[in-house]
C-alpha positions in Angstrom: -28.4 39.1 29.3 -25.1 38.8 31.1 -22.1 36.5 30.3 -21.6 35.9 34.0 -25.0 34.3 34.3 -24.4 32.2 31.2 -21.1 31.0 32.6 -22.6 30.2 36.0 -25.4 28.3 34.4 -23.1 26.0 32.5 -20.8 25.6 35.5 -23.9 24.2 37.3 -24.3 21.7 34.5 -27.5 23.2 33.2 -28.4 23.4 29.5 -28.0 26.8 27.7 -30.9 28.2 25.8 -30.9 29.1 22.1 -30.9 32.8 23.1 -27.9 32.4 25.4 -25.9 30.5 22.8 -26.7 33.1 20.1 -25.8 35.9 22.5 -22.4 34.3 23.2 -21.6 33.7 19.5 -22.7 37.2 18.6 -20.6 38.7 21.3 -17.5 36.6 20.2 -17.9 37.6 16.5 -18.4 41.3 17.4 -15.6 41.2 20.0 -17.9 42.6 22.7 -17.2 39.8 25.2 -13.8 39.9 27.0 -11.4 37.0 26.4 -11.5 35.8 30.0 -15.3 35.3 29.8 -15.0 33.5 26.5 -12.4 31.1 28.0 -14.4 30.7 31.2 -17.5 29.5 29.2 -15.4 27.3 27.0 -13.8 25.7 30.0 -17.3 25.1 31.6 -18.5 23.5 28.3 -15.3 21.4 28.2 -15.8 20.1 31.7 -19.6 19.7 31.7 -20.3 19.1 28.0 -23.3 20.1 25.9 -26.4 18.1 25.0 -27.5 17.6 21.4 -29.9 20.6 21.4 -27.2 22.9 22.7 -24.8 21.6 20.0 -27.5 22.2 17.3 -28.0 25.8 18.5 -24.2 26.3 18.7 -23.7 25.1 15.1 -26.6 27.2 13.9 -25.3 30.3 15.7 -21.8 29.8 14.3 -23.0 29.2 10.8 -25.0 32.5 10.9 -22.3 34.6 12.5 -20.6 35.5 9.3 -21.1 35.6 5.6 -22.8 32.6 4.1 -22.1 31.2 0.6 -24.8 30.0 -1.7 -23.6 26.6 -2.9 -26.7 25.7 -4.9 -25.9 27.2 -8.3 -28.3 26.2 -11.0 
């Protein structure tokens, strides 16, 4: 998977898949995606928006990108 393809897809106002969104968030958290590609995708998202499914995938990917705390203490 290539960031260039993900950016182009969003620039063309197409929905990103779960795999593409997880790839992006994983690359951001591991610092394997250059800053200019991160900002390009964020700009495409800002200009074209995301549907509810994309937002759900993005939230899930962000939540699982780092340490998670267990808040249910019994």
